[in-house]
TORNU-211298 format. One record per residue: residue number from 1; x, z, y of N, C-alpha, C in turn. Coordinates in nm, 4 decimals, decimal comma, padded with zeros to 6 digits. Last residue first. Layout:
// TORNU-211298
NODE;NUM;X;Z;Y;X;Z;Y;X;Z;Y
...
This chain:
// TORNU-211298
NODE;232;04,3210;-02,4689;-09,4267;04,3359;-02,3440;-09,3636;04,3586;-02,4022;-09,2396
NODE;231;04,0083;-02,5727;-09,6313;04,1379;-02,5632;-09,5577;04,1434;-02,4920;-09,4564
NODE;230;04,0361;-02,4818;-09,9814;03,9709;-02,4827;-09,8290;04,0563;-02,4971;-09,7698
NODE;229;04,0882;-02,6705;-10,2808;04,0922;-02,5559;-10,1747;04,0578;-02,6004;-10,0161
NODE;228;04,0765;-02,9152;-10,3889;03,9028;-02,8373;-10,3515;03,9781;-02,7189;-10,2618
NODE;227;04,3165;-02,9906;-10,4494;04,1822;-03,0858;-10,3842;04,0333;-03,0325;-10,2986
NODE;226;04,4199;-02,8247;-10,6732;04,3962;-02,8156;-10,5448;04,3721;-02,8764;-10,4326
NODE;225;04,3235;-02,9628;-10,8860;04,2493;-02,8512;-10,8327;04,2781;-02,7959;-10,7172
NODE;224;04,4016;-03,1919;-10,9022;04,3007;-03,2140;-10,9408;04,2048;-03,0792;-10,9265
NODE;223;04,6646;-03,1170;-10,8546;04,6392;-03,1943;-10,7809;04,4752;-03,1885;-10,7720
NODE;222;04,7682;-03,0667;-11,1402;04,7356;-02,9268;-11,0375;04,6566;-03,0400;-10,9313
NODE;221;04,6407;-03,3466;-11,3185;04,7234;-03,3080;-11,2825;04,6740;-03,1564;-11,1483
NODE;220;04,4626;-03,2177;-11,6585;04,4534;-03,2833;-11,5569;04,5485;-03,2705;-11,4352
NODE;219;04,5611;-03,2207;-11,9267;04,4413;-03,2994;-11,9108;04,4180;-03,3677;-11,7959
NODE;218;04,7900;-03,0793;-11,9298;04,8175;-03,1760;-12,0257;04,6535;-03,2533;-12,0560
NODE;217;04,7129;-02,7789;-11,7679;04,7985;-02,9697;-11,7557;04,8080;-03,0608;-11,7961
NODE;216;04,5840;-02,6637;-11,9436;04,5221;-02,7773;-11,8492;04,5749;-02,8980;-11,7865
NODE;215;04,7152;-02,4576;-12,0575;04,7177;-02,5685;-12,0881;04,5977;-02,6740;-12,0558
NODE;214;04,6745;-02,2320;-12,0032;04,5508;-02,2311;-12,0520;04,5558;-02,4030;-12,0879
NODE;213;04,8955;-02,1824;-11,8630;04,9036;-02,1088;-11,9684;04,7457;-02,1627;-12,0734
NODE;212;04,8389;-02,3404;-11,6341;04,9646;-02,4143;-11,7016;04,9433;-02,3319;-11,8463
NODE;211;04,6648;-02,1991;-11,5118;04,5993;-02,3331;-11,5309;04,7579;-02,3966;-11,6091
NODE;210;04,8046;-01,9684;-11,4483;04,6992;-01,9784;-11,5417;04,6744;-02,1252;-11,6033
NODE;209;04,9772;-02,0754;-11,2501;05,0362;-02,0324;-11,3427;04,9270;-02,0079;-11,4883
NODE;208;04,8331;-02,1413;-11,0731;04,8964;-02,2790;-11,1566;04,9596;-02,1813;-11,2686
NODE;207;04,7573;-01,9064;-10,9527;04,6742;-01,9550;-11,0299;04,7362;-02,1109;-11,1037
NODE;206;05,0114;-01,8566;-10,8516;04,9304;-01,7367;-10,9359;04,8033;-01,8666;-11,0604
NODE;205;05,0333;-01,9878;-10,6608;05,0801;-01,9960;-10,7869;05,0268;-01,9392;-10,8323
NODE;204;04,8294;-01,9281;-10,4699;04,8173;-02,0902;-10,5379;04,9113;-02,0707;-10,6782
NODE;203;04,6892;-01,5867;-10,5587;04,7443;-01,7359;-10,4485;04,7547;-01,8496;-10,5031
NODE;202;04,3833;-01,4769;-10,5463;04,5605;-01,4274;-10,6213;04,6347;-01,4619;-10,4777
NODE;201;04,1651;-01,5122;-10,4778;04,1603;-01,3985;-10,4867;04,2781;-01,3963;-10,5125
NODE;200;04,1948;-01,8149;-10,4489;04,1714;-01,7557;-10,3276;04,1725;-01,6080;-10,3385
NODE;199;04,2687;-01,8499;-10,7108;04,3828;-01,8968;-10,6126;04,3105;-01,8176;-10,5021
NODE;198;04,0371;-01,7867;-10,8230;04,0931;-01,7424;-10,8851;04,2449;-01,7571;-10,7702
NODE;197;03,9044;-02,0477;-10,7207;03,8336;-01,9208;-10,7149;03,9466;-01,7914;-10,7563
NODE;196;04,0475;-02,2670;-10,8903;03,9906;-02,2420;-10,7192;03,9617;-02,0925;-10,6465
NODE;195;03,9680;-02,2084;-11,1347;04,0907;-02,1990;-11,0731;04,1108;-02,1682;-10,8985
NODE;194;03,6859;-02,2138;-11,1161;03,7175;-02,0924;-11,1549;03,8872;-02,0812;-11,1077
NODE;193;03,6077;-02,4798;-11,1158;03,5979;-02,4087;-10,9783;03,7164;-02,3041;-11,0286
NODE;192;03,8119;-02,6399;-11,2777;03,8485;-02,6217;-11,1762;03,8143;-02,5220;-11,0574
NODE;191;03,6212;-02,5099;-11,5155;03,7543;-02,4869;-11,4753;03,7911;-02,5408;-11,3538
NODE;190;03,3546;-02,6489;-11,3923;03,4033;-02,4972;-11,4004;03,5099;-02,4695;-11,4263
NODE;189;03,4168;-02,9106;-11,4863;03,4730;-02,8702;-11,3875;03,4212;-02,7126;-11,3208
NODE;188;03,3158;-02,9256;-11,7831;03,4217;-02,8601;-11,7617;03,5270;-02,8314;-11,5673
NODE;187;02,9908;-02,7608;-11,6269;03,0993;-02,8141;-11,7409;03,1990;-02,7851;-11,7330
NODE;186;02,9501;-02,7876;-11,2664;02,9645;-02,7464;-11,3928;02,9969;-02,7780;-11,5303
NODE;185;03,0129;-02,8241;-11,0180;02,9203;-02,9173;-11,0945;02,9406;-02,8651;-11,2224
NODE;184;03,0530;-02,5429;-10,8304;03,0672;-02,6487;-10,8829;03,0009;-02,7393;-10,9693
NODE;183;03,1211;-02,3223;-10,5020;03,0113;-02,3464;-10,6550;03,0519;-02,5278;-10,7151
NODE;182;03,1471;-02,0208;-10,3634;03,2317;-02,1315;-10,4116;03,1095;-02,2315;-10,5136
NODE;181;03,1606;-01,8372;-10,0545;03,0763;-01,9144;-10,1810;03,1550;-02,0033;-10,1784
NODE;180;03,3010;-01,7524;-09,7978;03,3059;-01,6788;-09,9365;03,1874;-01,7324;-10,0433
NODE;179;03,3788;-02,0599;-09,6782;03,3768;-01,9313;-09,6730;03,3798;-01,8483;-09,8224
NODE;178;03,2847;-02,2792;-09,8953;03,2514;-02,3046;-09,8039;03,2376;-02,1218;-09,8053
NODE;177;03,3855;-02,5181;-10,1591;03,4483;-02,4061;-10,0730;03,3547;-02,3598;-09,9705
NODE;176;03,2940;-02,7029;-10,4647;03,2764;-02,6684;-10,3176;03,3320;-02,5490;-10,2462
NODE;175;03,3890;-02,9292;-10,6787;03,3718;-02,7957;-10,6455;03,3770;-02,7944;-10,5172
NODE;174;03,3581;-03,2260;-10,7148;03,3403;-03,1181;-10,8419;03,3457;-03,0006;-10,7849
NODE;173;03,1270;-03,4159;-10,5557;03,3057;-03,3585;-10,5576;03,2155;-03,2816;-10,6634
NODE;172;02,9080;-03,6012;-10,5163;03,0322;-03,6746;-10,6012;03,1693;-03,5287;-10,5855
NODE;171;02,7578;-03,4470;-10,2250;02,7299;-03,5251;-10,3606;02,8969;-03,5401;-10,4067
NODE;170;02,6450;-03,0939;-10,0630;02,7336;-03,2408;-10,1362;02,7416;-03,3205;-10,2434
NODE;169;02,3987;-02,9979;-09,8440;02,4595;-02,9755;-09,9790;02,5474;-03,1513;-10,0050
NODE;168;02,3901;-02,7269;-09,7195;02,4213;-02,8847;-09,6343;02,4650;-02,9063;-09,8257
NODE;167;02,0273;-02,5769;-09,6963;02,1948;-02,6022;-09,7601;02,2778;-02,6705;-09,7111
NODE;166;01,7791;-02,5922;-09,6002;01,9111;-02,4909;-09,4703;02,0764;-02,5266;-09,5639
NODE;165;01,6365;-02,7292;-09,7711;01,6799;-02,7927;-09,6596;01,7921;-02,7387;-09,6187
NODE;164;01,5863;-02,7188;-10,0373;01,6314;-02,6312;-09,9833;01,7151;-02,6621;-09,8784
NODE;163;01,4616;-02,9831;-10,1814;01,4118;-02,7846;-10,2177;01,4161;-02,7017;-10,1244
NODE;162;01,6454;-03,1106;-10,1141;01,5045;-03,1585;-10,0618;01,4773;-03,0314;-10,0978
NODE;161;01,8904;-03,0202;-10,2426;01,8927;-03,1031;-10,0620;01,7408;-03,1017;-10,0047
NODE;160;01,8683;-03,0400;-10,4802;01,8931;-02,9040;-10,4172;01,8602;-02,9179;-10,2641
NODE;159;01,8459;-03,2861;-10,5081;01,6996;-03,1953;-10,5528;01,7380;-03,1037;-10,4473
NODE;158;02,0547;-03,3932;-10,4439;01,9550;-03,4546;-10,3724;01,8153;-03,3813;-10,4069
NODE;157;02,1977;-03,2746;-10,7062;02,2028;-03,2842;-10,4835;02,1210;-03,2768;-10,4405
NODE;156;02,2178;-03,3160;-10,9280;02,0957;-03,2685;-10,8975;02,1086;-03,2536;-10,7565
NODE;155;02,4383;-03,5061;-11,0155;02,2862;-03,6445;-11,0277;02,1565;-03,5121;-10,9543
NODE;154;02,5790;-03,2282;-11,1105;02,6156;-03,3633;-11,0917;02,5006;-03,4458;-11,1283
NODE;153;02,5059;-02,9269;-10,9964;02,5051;-03,0345;-11,1207;02,4988;-03,1926;-11,0926
NODE;152;02,5880;-02,8642;-10,7050;02,5028;-02,8334;-10,7979;02,6191;-02,9111;-10,8851
NODE;151;02,7393;-02,7102;-10,3702;02,7324;-02,8640;-10,4890;02,6608;-02,7877;-10,5780
NODE;150;02,7460;-02,6255;-09,9838;02,7413;-02,6600;-10,1945;02,7333;-02,7803;-10,2472
NODE;149;02,7785;-02,4916;-09,6787;02,7455;-02,5784;-09,7674;02,8238;-02,5338;-09,9519
NODE;148;02,4914;-02,2475;-09,5722;02,6404;-02,2863;-09,6140;02,6414;-02,4347;-09,6862
NODE;147;02,2831;-02,1711;-09,4804;02,3797;-02,2091;-09,3747;02,5459;-02,2435;-09,4157
NODE;146;02,1668;-02,0466;-09,7979;02,1070;-02,1122;-09,5833;02,2320;-02,1023;-09,5159
NODE;145;02,2065;-01,9340;-09,9781;02,3134;-02,0457;-09,9327;02,2923;-02,0766;-09,8390
NODE;144;02,0520;-01,7230;-10,1032;02,2071;-01,7478;-10,0312;02,2839;-01,7888;-10,0147
NODE;143;01,8340;-01,7085;-10,0951;01,8578;-01,7418;-09,9912;02,0152;-01,7115;-09,9623
NODE;142;01,6903;-01,7664;-10,3915;01,7484;-01,6104;-10,3234;01,8323;-01,6349;-10,1630
NODE;141;01,7556;-02,0152;-10,4209;01,5989;-01,9135;-10,4074;01,5913;-01,7647;-10,4000
NODE;140;02,0039;-02,0194;-10,4160;01,8981;-02,1096;-10,3199;01,7746;-02,0691;-10,2838
NODE;139;02,0985;-01,8954;-10,6606;02,1083;-01,8254;-10,5164;02,0789;-01,9343;-10,4372
NODE;138;01,9683;-02,0740;-10,8304;01,9716;-01,9272;-10,8413;01,9734;-01,8747;-10,6791
NODE;137;02,1125;-02,3077;-10,7590;01,9422;-02,3107;-10,7162;01,8798;-02,1275;-10,7579
NODE;136;02,3564;-02,3140;-10,8705;02,3194;-02,2699;-10,7483;02,1853;-02,2897;-10,6781
NODE;135;02,3552;-02,3118;-11,1546;02,3336;-02,2143;-11,0707;02,3240;-02,1592;-10,9321
NODE;134;02,3571;-02,5614;-11,2381;02,2591;-02,5076;-11,0843;02,2280;-02,3785;-11,1407
NODE;133;02,7398;-02,5488;-11,1705;02,6039;-02,6504;-11,2533;02,5078;-02,6048;-11,1630
NODE;132;02,8589;-02,2285;-11,1174;02,8166;-02,3183;-11,1787;02,7382;-02,4305;-11,2266
NODE;131;02,9089;-02,0222;-10,8228;02,8460;-02,0809;-10,9044;02,8718;-02,2144;-10,9628
NODE;130;03,0450;-01,7332;-10,6240;03,0065;-01,8736;-10,7440;02,9016;-01,8883;-10,7901
NODE;129;03,0734;-01,4802;-10,3779;02,9794;-01,5492;-10,4736;02,9808;-01,6748;-10,5310
NODE;128;03,2965;-01,2336;-10,3234;03,2924;-01,3974;-10,3473;03,1729;-01,4220;-10,4374
NODE;127;03,3173;-00,9951;-10,2796;03,3925;-01,0631;-10,1967;03,3841;-01,2385;-10,2101
NODE;126;02,9875;-00,7421;-10,3213;03,0797;-00,8913;-10,3346;03,1175;-00,9560;-10,2044
NODE;125;02,7720;-00,7212;-10,1406;02,8581;-00,6469;-10,1481;03,0012;-00,6951;-10,2156
NODE;124;02,5858;-00,8406;-10,0566;02,5829;-00,7359;-09,9631;02,7554;-00,7077;-09,9710
NODE;123;02,5356;-00,9253;-10,2886;02,5628;-01,0837;-10,2148;02,6305;-00,9922;-10,1206
NODE;122;02,4092;-00,7485;-10,4625;02,5493;-00,8284;-10,4748;02,5966;-00,9554;-10,4013
NODE;121;02,1631;-00,8057;-10,3423;02,2348;-00,6609;-10,3723;02,3537;-00,7027;-10,3695
NODE;120;02,0606;-01,0322;-10,4703;02,0546;-01,0309;-10,2696;02,1879;-00,9075;-10,2486
NODE;119;02,1046;-01,0540;-10,7311;02,1748;-01,1594;-10,6511;02,1852;-01,1100;-10,5174
NODE;118;01,8427;-00,8176;-10,7560;02,0280;-00,8323;-10,7989;02,1269;-00,9169;-10,6878
NODE;117;01,6458;-01,0017;-10,6886;01,6880;-00,8776;-10,6380;01,8239;-00,8017;-10,6292
NODE;116;01,6332;-01,1798;-10,8591;01,6822;-01,2218;-10,7674;01,7113;-01,1428;-10,6820
NODE;115;01,5695;-01,0176;-11,0527;01,7519;-01,0777;-11,0947;01,7322;-01,1315;-10,9082
NODE;114;01,3086;-00,8929;-11,0316;01,4830;-00,8168;-11,0468;01,5985;-00,9113;-11,0211
NODE;113;01,2163;-01,1735;-11,0192;01,1976;-01,0986;-10,8626;01,3004;-00,9959;-10,9230
NODE;112;01,2409;-01,4411;-11,2070;01,2749;-01,2877;-11,1871;01,2678;-01,2038;-11,0584
NODE;111;01,1573;-01,7154;-11,1204;01,0613;-01,6036;-11,0742;01,0695;-01,5110;-11,1182
NODE;110;01,4327;-01,8131;-11,2205;01,3708;-01,8358;-11,0754;01,2731;-01,7348;-11,0125
NODE;109;01,3900;-01,7677;-11,4695;01,5255;-01,6920;-11,3528;01,4804;-01,7270;-11,2431
NODE;108;01,2257;-01,9352;-11,5312;01,2111;-01,7811;-11,5670;01,2740;-01,7158;-11,4881
NODE;107;01,3513;-02,2207;-11,4666;01,2356;-02,0928;-11,4261;01,1647;-02,0201;-11,3893
NODE;106;01,5347;-02,3498;-11,6040;01,6234;-02,1974;-11,5059;01,4529;-02,1795;-11,4491
NODE;105;01,6377;-02,5193;-11,8737;01,5622;-02,4394;-11,8441;01,5583;-02,3115;-11,7297
NODE;104;01,9469;-02,5091;-11,8848;01,8449;-02,6333;-11,8960;01,6714;-02,6682;-11,8350
NODE;103;02,1248;-02,3168;-11,6603;02,0494;-02,3482;-11,8258;01,9797;-02,4889;-11,7652
NODE;102;02,4370;-02,1287;-11,5763;02,2842;-02,2228;-11,5876;02,2226;-02,2600;-11,6945
NODE;101;02,6112;-01,8730;-11,3354;02,5982;-01,9879;-11,4669;02,4124;-02,0734;-11,4394
NODE;100;02,7611;-01,6906;-11,1306;02,6563;-01,7448;-11,1530;02,6161;-01,8884;-11,2337
NODE;99;03,0130;-01,4572;-11,0857;02,9735;-01,6538;-11,1009;02,8673;-01,5917;-11,1905
NODE;98;03,0951;-01,2070;-10,8248;03,0038;-01,2750;-10,9176;02,9975;-01,4415;-10,9388
NODE;97;03,3321;-00,9704;-10,7722;03,2891;-01,1344;-10,7753;03,1581;-01,1612;-10,8756
NODE;96;03,3530;-00,7540;-10,7696;03,4201;-00,7840;-10,6806;03,4227;-00,9760;-10,6365
NODE;95;03,0581;-00,5178;-10,8694;03,1421;-00,6426;-10,8946;03,2121;-00,6657;-10,7565
NODE;94;02,9730;-00,2229;-11,0194;03,0052;-00,2492;-10,8481;03,0749;-00,3793;-10,9153
NODE;93;02,6168;-00,2938;-11,1448;02,7600;-00,3106;-11,1536;02,7904;-00,3345;-11,0488
NODE;92;02,3733;-00,2447;-11,2011;02,4066;-00,2540;-11,1050;02,5540;-00,1890;-11,0959
NODE;91;02,2063;-00,2348;-11,4467;02,3220;-00,1356;-11,4675;02,3842;-00,1115;-11,3179
NODE;90;02,0835;-00,4528;-11,4425;01,9756;-00,3073;-11,3925;02,1024;-00,1868;-11,4154
NODE;89;02,2149;-00,6465;-11,5275;02,2134;-00,6394;-11,3643;02,0886;-00,5045;-11,3383
NODE;88;02,4144;-00,4996;-11,7688;02,3055;-00,5945;-11,7318;02,2752;-00,5812;-11,5659
NODE;87;02,7494;-00,5513;-11,9214;02,6549;-00,4796;-11,8258;02,5232;-00,5225;-11,8134
NODE;86;02,8193;-00,6773;-12,1474;02,8608;-00,6300;-12,1104;02,8141;-00,4986;-11,9937
NODE;85;02,6965;-00,8837;-12,4256;02,7125;-00,8263;-12,2945;02,7389;-00,6840;-12,2742
NODE;84;02,8238;-01,1096;-12,6051;02,8256;-01,0080;-12,6133;02,7940;-00,9166;-12,5016
NODE;83;02,6842;-01,4041;-12,7788;02,8160;-01,3391;-12,6253;02,7412;-01,2241;-12,6443
NODE;82;02,7260;-01,7231;-12,9995;02,6759;-01,5601;-12,9223;02,7416;-01,4539;-12,8506
NODE;81;02,6075;-02,0646;-12,9574;02,7391;-01,9124;-12,9585;02,6450;-01,8007;-12,8764
NODE;80;02,4976;-02,2334;-12,9038;02,4490;-02,1689;-13,0068;02,5385;-02,0995;-13,0605
NODE;79;02,4538;-02,4135;-12,6821;02,4986;-02,4403;-12,7929;02,5128;-02,3349;-12,9197
NODE;78;02,3058;-02,2202;-12,5065;02,2318;-02,3082;-12,5370;02,2919;-02,4048;-12,6612
NODE;77;02,3679;-01,8603;-12,6482;02,3902;-02,0045;-12,5312;02,3225;-02,1196;-12,5876
NODE;76;02,2590;-01,6144;-12,6921;02,2873;-01,7315;-12,7673;02,2587;-01,7831;-12,6447
NODE;75;02,3574;-01,2373;-12,6290;02,2582;-01,3492;-12,6033;02,3218;-01,5132;-12,6487
NODE;74;02,3048;-00,8730;-12,6763;02,3464;-01,0121;-12,7373;02,2781;-01,1497;-12,6672
NODE;73;02,1974;-00,7001;-12,5465;02,3240;-00,7085;-12,6249;02,3698;-00,7854;-12,6504
NODE;72;01,8887;-00,6517;-12,4041;01,9306;-00,7450;-12,5057;02,1161;-00,7270;-12,4829
NODE;71;01,7315;-00,4987;-12,2185;01,7952;-00,4456;-12,3723;01,8137;-00,5149;-12,4290
NODE;70;01,7070;-00,6255;-11,9925;01,7062;-00,4989;-11,9674;01,7909;-00,4397;-12,0636
NODE;69;01,8267;-00,9630;-11,9411;01,7674;-00,9104;-11,9889;01,7802;-00,7339;-11,9596
NODE;68;02,0896;-01,0595;-11,8117;01,9632;-01,0319;-11,7414;01,8378;-00,9563;-11,7897
NODE;67;02,4447;-00,9528;-11,8159;02,2746;-01,0157;-11,9185;02,2147;-00,9521;-11,8273
NODE;66;02,7523;-01,0399;-11,7357;02,5905;-00,9545;-11,6972;02,4634;-01,0113;-11,7613
NODE;65;03,0457;-00,9544;-11,8627;02,9123;-01,1013;-11,9207;02,8333;-01,0141;-11,8512
NODE;64;03,3254;-00,8715;-11,7206;03,2235;-00,7927;-11,7549;03,1179;-00,9519;-11,7645
NODE;63;03,7422;-00,8813;-11,6771;03,5807;-00,9721;-11,7071;03,4725;-00,9112;-11,7498
NODE;62;03,9063;-00,7047;-11,4785;03,8367;-00,6729;-11,5746;03,6734;-00,8144;-11,5518
NODE;61;04,1901;-00,6026;-11,2702;04,0660;-00,6522;-11,3019;03,9886;-00,6870;-11,4267
NODE;60;04,4461;-00,5222;-11,2659;04,3719;-00,4624;-11,2162;04,2493;-00,4830;-11,2399
NODE;59;04,6094;-00,7503;-11,3151;04,5900;-00,6575;-11,4427;04,4760;-00,5396;-11,3847
NODE;58;04,7682;-00,9316;-11,1931;04,5558;-00,9672;-11,1907;04,5525;-00,8570;-11,2947
NODE;57;05,0573;-00,9139;-11,2475;04,9305;-00,9186;-11,0669;04,8188;-00,9628;-11,1073
NODE;56;05,0828;-00,9172;-11,5193;05,0594;-00,8108;-11,4359;05,0054;-00,8180;-11,3190
NODE;55;04,7501;-01,1070;-11,6853;04,8801;-01,0871;-11,6470;04,9360;-00,9430;-11,4978
NODE;54;04,5617;-01,0823;-11,7853;04,6620;-00,9815;-11,8662;04,7887;-01,0768;-11,8151
NODE;53;04,3947;-01,1915;-11,6117;04,4095;-00,9851;-11,6178;04,5258;-00,9516;-11,7001
NODE;52;04,4128;-01,4643;-11,7115;04,4482;-01,3404;-11,5699;04,4684;-01,2138;-11,5411
NODE;51;04,2548;-01,4532;-11,9165;04,3864;-01,4654;-11,8938;04,4649;-01,3823;-11,7866
NODE;50;04,0086;-01,4073;-11,7396;04,0224;-01,3282;-11,8879;04,1949;-01,3309;-11,8671
NODE;49;03,9708;-01,6100;-11,6027;03,9471;-01,4519;-11,5256;04,0573;-01,3770;-11,6641
NODE;48;03,9256;-01,7852;-11,8133;04,0762;-01,8570;-11,6534;04,1056;-01,7102;-11,6151
NODE;47;03,7894;-01,7664;-11,9664;03,8594;-01,7889;-12,0024;03,9705;-01,7968;-11,8938
NODE;46;03,5353;-01,7494;-11,7786;03,5858;-01,6278;-11,8640;03,7556;-01,6735;-11,9013
NODE;45;03,5269;-02,0105;-11,6588;03,5278;-01,9152;-11,5660;03,6421;-01,7552;-11,7109
NODE;44;03,4444;-02,1042;-11,9249;03,5562;-02,1693;-11,8626;03,6128;-02,0168;-11,7327
NODE;43;03,2089;-01,9769;-12,0724;03,3577;-01,9723;-12,1407;03,4768;-01,9871;-12,0553
NODE;42;03,0344;-02,0059;-11,8887;03,0437;-01,9444;-11,8822;03,2214;-01,8990;-11,9567
NODE;41;02,9800;-02,3338;-11,8913;02,9355;-02,2384;-11,7525;03,0264;-02,1340;-11,7805
NODE;40;02,9347;-02,4025;-12,1235;03,0936;-02,3580;-12,0548;03,0944;-02,3427;-11,8928
NODE;39;02,7464;-02,3714;-12,2289;02,8500;-02,2024;-12,2681;02,9803;-02,2778;-12,1721
NODE;38;02,4562;-02,2522;-12,0255;02,5301;-02,3379;-12,0887;02,6676;-02,2566;-12,0868
NODE;37;02,2143;-01,9702;-12,1816;02,2846;-01,9975;-12,1195;02,3969;-02,1760;-12,1501
NODE;36;02,0167;-01,8996;-12,3814;02,0137;-02,0361;-12,3157;02,0826;-02,0866;-12,2364
NODE;35;01,9836;-01,6104;-12,3074;01,9483;-01,6665;-12,3244;01,9524;-01,8309;-12,2849
NODE;34;02,2372;-01,4877;-11,9950;02,1174;-01,5264;-12,0376;02,1411;-01,5858;-12,1688
NODE;33;02,4543;-01,3759;-11,7496;02,4464;-01,4663;-11,8927;02,3143;-01,4133;-11,9237
NODE;32;02,7367;-01,4001;-11,5234;02,6068;-01,3799;-11,5485;02,5507;-01,5008;-11,6879
NODE;31;03,0095;-01,2674;-11,4906;02,9513;-01,3521;-11,5222;02,8427;-01,3377;-11,5760
NODE;30;03,1765;-01,0349;-11,2420;03,1014;-01,0581;-11,3075;03,0511;-01,1832;-11,3499
NODE;29;03,4955;-00,8547;-11,2747;03,4583;-01,0019;-11,2041;03,3207;-01,0397;-11,3024
NODE;28;03,6497;-00,5608;-11,0970;03,5378;-00,6530;-11,1963;03,4781;-00,7714;-11,0882
NODE;27;03,9134;-00,3315;-11,0618;03,7865;-00,4156;-11,0068;03,7005;-00,5134;-11,1239
NODE;26;04,0199;-00,2028;-11,2232;03,8981;-00,1090;-11,1161;03,7857;-00,1845;-11,0708
NODE;25;04,1920;-00,1238;-11,4228;04,0929;-00,2063;-11,4342;03,9768;-00,1700;-11,3468
NODE;24;04,4054;00,0295;-11,5131;04,4346;00,0038;-11,4073;04,3044;-00,0759;-11,3800
NODE;23;04,3580;00,1177;-11,8206;04,3613;00,2209;-11,6697;04,3377;00,1776;-11,5666
NODE;22;04,4148;-00,1464;-11,9039;04,2402;-00,0912;-11,9281;04,2213;-00,0002;-11,7725
NODE;21;04,6704;-00,2220;-11,7875;04,5498;-00,2763;-11,7561;04,4458;-00,2294;-11,7985
NODE;20;04,8287;00,0761;-11,9439;04,7941;00,0171;-11,7812;04,6898;-00,0635;-11,7670
NODE;19;04,8774;00,0204;-12,2701;04,7340;00,0716;-12,2213;04,6816;00,0826;-12,0118
NODE;18;05,0946;-00,0344;-12,2660;05,0095;-00,1055;-12,3121;04,9168;-00,0849;-12,2955
NODE;17;05,2987;00,1872;-12,1696;05,2327;00,0063;-12,0558;05,1583;-00,0587;-12,0977
NODE;16;05,2137;00,3488;-12,3321;05,1989;00,3627;-12,1844;05,1770;00,2600;-12,1143
NODE;15;05,3565;00,2787;-12,5653;05,1804;00,2777;-12,5788;05,1177;00,2701;-12,4097
NODE;14;05,6043;00,2665;-12,4625;05,5113;00,1179;-12,4940;05,3974;00,1698;-12,4856
NODE;13;05,6598;00,5316;-12,4211;05,7110;00,4328;-12,3206;05,5719;00,2747;-12,3665
NODE;12;05,6490;00,6058;-12,6750;05,5451;00,6984;-12,5868;05,5373;00,5609;-12,4579
NODE;11;05,8567;00,4539;-12,7880;05,7072;00,5066;-12,8515;05,5697;00,4995;-12,7077
NODE;10;06,1032;00,5718;-12,6462;06,0461;00,4706;-12,6555;05,9282;00,4250;-12,7027
NODE;9;06,0923;00,8448;-12,6874;06,0306;00,8060;-12,5895;05,9845;00,6825;-12,5820
NODE;8;06,0780;00,8291;-13,0338;05,9519;00,9232;-12,9664;05,9149;00,8187;-12,8202
NODE;7;06,3747;00,7292;-13,0234;06,2507;00,6477;-13,1272;06,1552;00,7101;-13,0312
NODE;6;06,5438;00,9776;-12,8901;06,5092;00,8125;-12,8785;06,3903;00,7372;-12,9028
NODE;5;06,4922;01,1190;-13,1251;06,4055;01,1696;-12,9722;06,3997;01,0264;-12,8694
NODE;4;06,6112;01,0128;-13,2742;06,4708;01,0370;-13,3350;06,3665;01,0616;-13,1691
NODE;3;06,8856;01,0078;-13,2265;06,7750;00,9040;-13,2697;06,6027;00,9084;-13,2855
NODE;2;06,9396;01,2242;-12,9661;06,9107;01,1842;-13,0968;06,8237;01,0615;-13,0940
NODE;1;07,1729;01,2507;-12,7402;07,0341;01,2301;-12,7636;06,9983;01,1866;-12,9035
């Protein structure tokens, strides 16, 4: 076989392998975004799951930023970071996991009937519902945490319990898992919440691989993730 033919075959194989993740991305993880969203609530799970999608064992997943406004293609976070919206709640994206985020002022989100209906619809189809910080209040307003154990931003637990007595709210715990609901305090604990979710969607070994890839092991021991795993 000539060198030219071998070269062409090698090039075709390389192109095929390179394009596999995009071809195979049949499952989606949605992260809710809107103007004034807190950056870390978005970037933490986006990094964890974004890294995971580059692994062969998670390459059939894709991370989507889901916008709340019908026509907004870009949102600006509380910290001034501009994020490109992939889909909106009006596109009715098919998701396997939905991660709801937070902002300092959320009243307009609570009053958004389209958003509430979107959350209810997704709850009927997704495998996992997750929240960071006061994102738990969005689920609570939609009635999606009634009868579940959950947490919210550190210091906001009593408010969540008082306003939604049907929720069993846990204090002083970074991440809470109850069946297919995962909630975190937000901020840096959003990384822990994302890794816990990833472990449930794949395995502990694979989640630890991502934890090491993003070098979170230089900040906290792996036990600070596994301690929040649900009891088997």
